[in-house]
C-alpha positions as CSV (number, residue, x, y, z in Angstrom):
1,M,123.8,177.7,33.7
2,V,121.4,176.9,30.9
3,T,117.8,176.4,31.9
4,P,116.6,173.0,30.7
5,L,113.9,173.2,28.1
6,I,110.5,173.0,29.6
7,A,108.5,169.9,28.5
8,G,105.0,168.8,29.2
9,T,103.6,172.2,30.2
10,E,99.9,171.5,29.6
11,P,97.6,173.6,31.7
12,R,97.0,172.0,35.1
13,P,93.4,170.7,35.7
14,P,91.4,172.8,38.2
15,H,92.1,171.9,41.8
16,T,89.4,169.9,43.6
17,P,88.3,172.0,46.6
18,P,89.4,170.6,49.9
19,L,86.7,168.3,51.4
20,D,87.1,170.0,54.7
21,D,89.6,172.1,56.6
22,A,91.4,169.0,57.8
23,L,92.2,168.1,54.2
24,S,93.7,171.6,53.3
25,V,97.3,170.2,53.4
26,W,96.4,167.2,51.2
27,P,97.1,167.1,47.5
28,P,94.3,168.9,45.6
29,S,93.5,165.7,43.7
30,T,92.2,164.2,47.0
31,T,88.5,163.1,46.8
32,A,86.1,161.3,49.1
33,L,85.0,157.7,48.5
34,A,82.5,155.5,50.3
35,H,83.1,154.1,53.8
36,G,85.4,156.9,54.9
37,D,88.0,156.1,52.2
38,L,89.9,158.8,50.3
39,A,91.4,158.8,46.8
40,V,94.6,160.6,45.7
41,G,95.2,161.0,42.0
42,G,92.1,158.9,41.4
43,V,93.5,155.9,43.4
44,S,91.9,154.6,46.6
45,L,94.2,154.7,49.6
46,T,92.8,151.4,51.0
47,E,93.5,149.8,47.7
48,V,97.1,151.0,47.7
49,A,97.5,149.6,51.3
50,D,95.9,146.3,50.3
51,R,98.0,145.9,47.1
52,F,101.4,147.1,48.3
53,G,101.2,146.5,52.1
54,T,102.0,149.0,54.8
55,P,103.9,151.1,55.6
56,V,103.9,152.5,52.1
57,Y,104.6,155.9,50.6
58,L,102.3,157.3,47.9
59,L,103.4,160.1,45.6
60,D,100.9,162.2,43.5
61,E,102.7,162.6,40.3
62,G,100.4,165.3,39.0
63,E,101.0,167.4,42.2
64,V,104.8,167.0,41.8
65,R,104.6,168.3,38.3
66,A,102.3,171.1,39.1
67,R,104.6,172.3,41.9
68,C,107.5,172.3,39.4
69,R,105.5,174.5,37.1
70,A,104.6,176.8,39.9
71,Y,108.3,177.6,40.4
72,H,108.8,178.3,36.7
73,D,105.8,180.7,36.9
74,A,107.1,182.5,39.9
75,F,110.8,182.7,38.7
76,P,110.4,182.7,34.9
77,E,114.0,183.7,34.1
78,A,115.7,181.6,36.8
79,A,117.2,178.2,36.6
80,V,115.2,176.0,38.9
81,L,117.0,173.0,40.4
82,Y,115.2,170.3,42.3
83,A,117.0,169.5,45.6
84,A,117.4,165.8,45.4
85,K,118.1,165.3,49.1
86,A,114.4,165.8,49.8
87,F,113.6,162.6,47.9
88,L,115.1,161.0,44.9
89,C,114.3,157.9,42.8
90,R,114.6,157.3,39.1
91,A,111.0,158.3,38.4
92,M,111.4,161.6,40.4
93,A,114.5,162.5,38.4
94,H,112.6,161.8,35.2
95,W,109.6,163.9,36.3
96,V,111.6,167.0,37.2
97,E,113.7,166.8,34.1
98,E,110.6,166.6,31.9
99,E,109.3,169.7,33.8
100,G,112.4,171.7,32.8
101,M,114.2,171.6,36.1
102,G,117.8,171.0,36.9
103,L,119.0,169.0,39.9
104,D,121.2,169.6,42.9
105,V,122.8,166.6,44.5
106,C,125.0,166.1,47.6
107,S,126.7,162.8,46.9
108,A,128.1,160.5,44.3
109,G,125.2,158.2,45.0
110,E,122.5,160.8,44.1
111,L,124.6,161.9,41.2
112,E,125.1,158.5,39.7
113,L,121.4,157.5,40.1
114,A,120.3,160.7,38.3
115,V,122.8,160.4,35.4
116,T,122.3,156.7,34.9
117,T,118.6,157.5,34.6
118,G,119.3,159.8,31.8
119,F,119.4,163.2,33.6
120,P,121.7,165.6,31.8
121,P,124.8,166.1,33.9
122,E,125.3,169.6,32.7
123,H,122.1,170.5,34.5
124,I,123.3,169.1,37.8
125,V,125.0,171.0,40.7
126,L,127.0,169.1,43.4
127,H,126.8,170.4,47.0
128,G,128.3,169.2,50.2
129,N,130.2,170.6,53.2
130,A,132.5,167.5,53.2
131,K,132.7,166.0,49.7
132,S,134.6,162.8,49.6
133,P,137.3,162.2,46.9
134,Y,134.8,159.8,45.3
135,D,132.1,162.5,45.2
136,L,134.5,164.9,43.4
137,Q,135.8,162.2,41.1
138,A,132.2,161.2,40.1
139,A,131.3,164.9,39.5
140,L,134.3,165.4,37.2
141,R,133.8,162.0,35.4
142,F,130.2,162.7,34.7
143,G,130.8,166.4,33.8
144,V,128.4,168.1,36.3
145,G,127.4,171.7,35.5
146,R,128.6,173.2,38.8
147,I,130.5,172.2,41.9
148,V,129.8,174.4,45.0
149,I,132.9,174.9,47.0
150,D,132.2,174.8,50.7
151,S,135.6,175.0,52.4
152,P,139.1,176.3,51.8
153,S,140.6,172.8,51.7
154,E,138.3,171.8,48.9
155,I,139.8,174.4,46.5
156,A,143.2,172.6,46.2
157,R,141.7,169.1,46.2
158,L,139.4,170.0,43.4
159,A,141.9,172.0,41.4
160,V,144.4,169.1,41.2
161,A,141.7,166.6,40.3
162,V,140.5,168.5,37.2
163,P,141.9,166.8,34.1
164,E,144.6,168.7,32.3
165,G,143.3,170.9,29.5
166,S,139.9,171.4,31.1
167,R,138.2,173.7,33.6
168,Q,135.5,173.0,36.1
169,R,132.8,175.6,36.7
170,V,132.4,176.3,40.4
171,M,130.5,178.5,42.8
172,V,131.4,179.5,46.4
173,R,128.9,178.8,49.2
174,V,128.6,181.9,51.3
175,A,127.3,182.1,54.9
176,P,125.6,185.5,54.8
177,G,124.9,185.7,58.5
178,I,121.1,185.4,58.3
179,A,119.2,183.2,60.7
180,A,116.2,181.7,59.1
181,G,114.4,178.4,59.3
182,G,111.8,176.4,61.3
183,H,114.3,174.8,63.7
184,A,117.8,175.5,65.0
185,K,119.1,172.4,63.3
186,V,118.1,173.5,59.8
187,R,119.3,177.1,60.0
188,T,122.3,177.1,57.6
189,G,122.8,180.8,56.8
190,T,124.5,181.8,60.0
191,D,128.2,181.9,60.9
192,D,128.1,179.3,63.6
193,Q,127.3,176.1,61.7
194,K,129.2,173.8,59.3
195,F,128.0,175.1,55.9
196,G,129.6,177.8,53.7
197,L,132.3,180.5,54.1
198,S,131.6,183.5,56.3
199,L,130.8,186.8,54.7
200,A,131.5,188.7,58.0
201,D,135.0,187.5,58.7
202,G,136.2,187.6,55.1
203,S,136.5,183.8,54.6
204,A,134.3,183.9,51.6
205,H,136.2,186.6,49.8
206,H,139.5,185.0,50.6
207,A,138.3,181.7,49.0
208,I,137.2,183.7,46.0
209,A,140.6,185.1,45.6
210,R,142.2,181.7,45.8
211,I,139.8,180.2,43.3
212,L,140.6,183.0,40.8
213,D,144.3,181.9,41.0
214,Q,143.5,178.3,39.9
215,P,143.7,177.9,36.2
216,H,141.6,174.7,36.3
217,L,138.7,176.3,38.2
218,D,136.2,178.7,36.5
219,L,134.4,180.7,39.2
220,V,130.9,181.5,37.7
221,G,129.0,182.7,40.8
222,L,128.0,182.7,44.4
223,H,125.7,180.4,46.4
224,C,123.9,180.6,49.7
225,H,121.3,178.6,51.5
226,L,119.6,180.1,54.5
227,G,117.9,177.1,56.0
228,S,114.7,175.2,55.7
229,Q,111.0,175.8,56.4
230,I,111.3,179.6,55.8
231,T,107.8,181.1,55.7
232,S,108.7,184.8,55.2
233,A,110.2,186.6,52.2
234,K,112.3,188.9,54.4
235,P,115.3,186.6,54.8
236,Y,115.6,186.0,51.0
237,L,115.5,189.8,50.4
238,A,118.2,190.4,53.0
239,A,120.3,187.6,51.4
240,V,119.9,189.2,48.0
241,R,121.3,192.5,49.3
242,R,124.2,190.9,51.1
243,M,125.2,188.7,48.2
244,V,125.0,191.5,45.7
245,G,127.3,193.5,48.0
246,L,129.8,190.7,47.7
247,L,129.4,190.5,44.0
248,A,130.2,194.3,43.8
249,R,133.3,193.8,46.0
250,V,134.6,191.0,43.8
251,R,134.2,193.3,40.8
252,D,135.9,196.2,42.5
253,Q,138.9,194.2,43.8
254,H,139.3,191.6,41.1
255,G,137.9,193.3,38.0
256,I,135.4,190.4,37.2
257,T,131.6,190.3,37.2
258,L,130.3,187.0,38.3
259,P,127.3,186.0,36.1
260,E,125.3,183.7,38.5
261,L,123.7,184.0,42.0
262,D,122.2,180.9,43.6
263,L,119.9,181.6,46.6
264,G,119.3,178.0,47.5
265,G,115.9,176.8,48.7
266,G,114.2,176.3,52.1
267,Y,110.7,177.3,51.1
268,G,108.4,176.5,53.9
269,I,105.3,174.3,53.6
270,A,102.4,173.6,56.0
271,Y,102.4,170.1,57.6
272,R,99.1,170.6,59.4
273,P,96.0,172.7,58.7
274,G,96.4,176.3,59.7
275,E,100.2,176.3,59.6
276,P,101.9,179.0,57.5
277,A,103.5,178.3,54.2
278,L,105.6,180.5,51.9
279,D,103.7,182.0,49.0
280,I,105.9,181.2,46.1
281,A,103.8,183.2,43.6
282,A,104.3,186.3,45.8
283,L,108.0,185.6,46.6
284,G,109.2,185.4,43.0
285,P,108.4,189.0,42.0
286,R,109.7,190.4,45.2
287,V,113.1,188.5,44.9
288,R,113.4,189.5,41.3
289,A,112.7,193.2,42.0
290,E,115.1,193.2,45.0
291,L,117.8,191.7,42.8
292,A,117.3,194.3,40.0
293,D,117.2,197.2,42.5
294,S,120.3,196.0,44.4
295,C,122.3,195.5,41.2
296,A,121.3,198.9,39.8
297,A,122.4,200.5,43.0
298,A,125.8,198.7,42.8
299,G,126.2,199.3,39.1
300,L,126.1,195.6,38.3
301,P,124.3,193.7,35.6
302,V,121.6,191.4,37.0
303,P,123.1,187.9,37.4
304,R,121.4,184.7,36.4
305,L,119.3,183.7,39.3
306,I,119.3,180.0,40.5
307,I,116.9,178.6,43.1
308,E,116.7,175.1,44.7
309,P,113.3,173.9,45.9
310,G,113.1,170.4,47.3
311,R,110.7,169.9,50.1
312,A,108.2,172.4,48.6
313,V,108.1,170.3,45.4
314,V,107.7,166.8,46.8
315,G,106.6,167.2,50.4
316,P,102.9,168.0,49.9
317,A,102.6,165.4,47.1
318,G,103.4,162.5,49.5
319,I,101.1,160.4,51.7
320,A,102.3,157.8,54.2
321,L,100.0,154.9,55.0
322,Y,100.3,152.8,58.2
323,R,98.3,150.0,59.7
324,V,97.3,150.3,63.4
325,L,98.8,147.4,65.4
326,A,97.8,148.2,69.0
327,V,95.8,150.8,71.0
328,K,96.9,151.3,74.6
329,R,95.3,153.6,77.1
330,T,97.5,154.5,80.1
331,G,96.6,157.2,82.6
332,H,95.3,160.2,80.5
333,R,97.0,159.2,77.3
334,T,96.0,157.0,74.4
335,F,98.8,155.4,72.3
336,V,98.1,154.3,68.8
337,A,100.9,152.0,67.7
338,V,101.5,151.5,64.0
339,D,103.7,149.3,61.8
340,G,106.2,152.0,60.9
341,G,108.1,154.6,62.9
342,M,111.4,156.5,63.2
343,S,113.1,154.1,60.7
344,D,110.9,155.4,57.9
345,N,110.3,158.9,59.3
346,P,112.9,160.2,61.8
347,R,111.8,163.9,61.5
348,P,109.5,164.0,64.6
349,A,112.4,162.7,66.7
350,L,115.0,165.0,65.1
351,Y,113.0,168.2,64.9
352,G,109.8,167.8,66.8
353,V,107.8,167.9,63.5
354,R,104.0,167.5,64.0
355,Y,101.7,165.8,61.5
356,A,97.9,165.4,61.1
357,P,97.2,161.7,60.5
358,R,93.7,160.7,59.4
359,L,91.7,157.5,59.7
360,V,90.8,156.2,56.2
361,G,88.9,153.2,54.9
362,R,86.3,153.1,57.7
363,A,83.4,155.4,58.4
364,T,82.8,156.3,62.0
365,R,80.7,158.8,64.0
366,A,82.9,158.5,67.1
367,P,84.0,161.9,68.4
368,L,87.6,162.9,67.9
369,A,90.0,162.4,70.8
370,T,93.6,163.2,71.4
371,A,96.0,160.3,70.8
372,T,99.8,159.8,70.4
373,V,100.6,157.9,67.2
374,A,103.7,155.8,68.2
375,G,106.1,153.8,66.1
376,R,107.2,150.2,66.5
377,H,110.8,150.8,67.5
378,C,112.6,150.4,70.8
379,E,112.7,154.1,71.6
380,A,110.4,156.1,73.8
381,G,110.9,159.0,71.4
382,D,109.6,157.0,68.4
383,V,106.5,159.1,68.0
384,L,105.1,159.8,64.6
385,A,102.4,162.2,65.6
386,G,101.9,163.6,69.1
387,E,98.5,165.1,70.1
388,A,96.8,163.8,67.0
389,E,93.1,164.1,66.7
390,L,91.7,160.7,65.8
391,P,88.3,159.0,66.3
392,G,87.8,157.7,69.8
393,D,87.0,154.2,68.5
394,I,90.4,153.8,66.8
395,R,91.3,150.1,66.8
396,P,93.9,147.6,65.6
397,G,93.6,146.9,61.9
398,D,92.6,150.5,61.1
399,L,94.5,152.4,58.3
400,L,96.1,155.8,59.1
401,A,97.1,158.2,56.4
402,V,99.7,160.9,57.1
403,P,99.8,163.8,54.5
404,V,102.8,166.0,53.6
405,A,105.0,162.9,53.7
406,G,106.9,163.2,50.5
407,A,110.1,164.9,51.7
408,Y,112.8,163.7,54.1
409,H,111.0,160.6,55.0
410,L,112.4,157.8,52.9
411,S,115.5,159.8,52.0
412,M,116.4,159.8,55.8
413,A,115.1,156.3,56.5
414,S,117.4,153.9,58.4
415,G,117.8,150.2,59.0
416,Y,116.8,150.4,62.7
417,N,115.5,147.0,64.0
418,L,116.0,145.6,60.5
419,V,112.4,146.2,59.6
420,G,113.1,147.2,56.0
421,R,112.3,150.5,54.2
422,P,108.9,151.0,52.8
423,P,108.0,151.1,49.1
424,V,107.1,154.1,47.1
425,V,104.0,154.1,44.8
426,A,103.1,156.7,42.2
427,V,99.5,157.6,41.5
428,A,98.2,159.4,38.5
429,D,95.0,159.4,36.4
430,G,93.5,156.6,38.5
431,R,96.5,154.3,38.3
432,A,99.1,153.2,40.8
433,R,102.5,151.9,39.9
434,L,105.5,150.8,42.0
435,L,108.5,153.2,41.9
436,V,110.7,151.8,44.7
437,R,110.1,148.3,46.0
438,R,110.0,147.4,49.7
439,E,113.3,146.5,51.2
440,S,113.2,142.8,52.0
441,L,114.9,140.5,54.5
442,D,116.9,139.1,51.6
443,D,118.2,142.6,50.8
444,I,119.3,143.0,54.4
445,R,120.9,139.5,54.6
446,S,122.7,140.0,51.3
447,R,124.7,142.9,52.7
448,D,125.9,140.8,55.8
449,V,128.8,138.9,54.2
450,G,130.9,137.7,57.1
451,L,130.9,135.9,60.4
């Protein structure tokens, strides 16, 4: 895979020091304003809420770009692909392309949005454990750079779909038998889940042999993805050793040297102050050294390394803003109900993720008290932040800001209770602009075409 040319690599402005420990997970551009308000990217959060309504998602464009560059710095010779499943819109595709990153997508929808925005298809990789015929047709029609084969049945389906006289470059997703990730539901490198082909039982090597017999498929490398929210380098180093072992076996048994190795993503970030995060600057040299040593021991040339950060690029750049609708004290608990919920952020319900919301737009000296920030939906499990520390005088009309809200919020949003999905607003250099408009009742009604 050819690394896209890096554009717009001006030095990043010095980070503004965190205002206090509670703001350590906020974008470094965060600054304090009068009356308890905060600004991100030079834009007041209360002004964003007043102008665009709530719930609303804010993205710090400068932080997204800086995180893209951090991956290039840590992995200077690797192809870095942004994992679109974390969050994708046309502006996001444009930003990462300008910052010299490729893209990995999981559906025809993600693919078509990126390509019709102008993203080069040769720098796109298509993933998916169950790709539909439409997904594969779109990938072939647009000419994506790689398709990652995830199951034996996909080999024949793809081979017959490739136009006569051409070859499609493919990779094989391997399950290397490594358990890593912040929750059982996001550990994808083991043998007992739906992704990839097992290294331990020989499924991966059998698929490789079948692909090599297909004249329309060009096997260029191996792929693995261990999971999400990984905060240690050890699983990645173990994956390098196991994947290089498979590369050596392919060479020994088939006489070919595969030129690419994709280690996926899963780089952990902190959602609340004090939580661990993976040090990318330290990880890059360790992975590159392990790859060089393992290849030297196996007598292999070092393959082209590919990595796929998603959450770690966009997650810390996002802020979610909600308006408090009700405060209810029952027994020993205080519930703070807001105008969003699991329809715009299902992650707390799915994985038990914990956030650190903050009151903005009003100064108060009230001591902090523990509260449950609840959503508006008809589920007892619709909780956005359990055990949140908020001022004891929190009241209806207040504005709450939730940091680290850029990844897997809007991309996983639903139509529950037909409340409509929130808009996305970009901030940069003191300006705010709408990227994705709010889903309206007219949008919802227009899809309902029959009685």
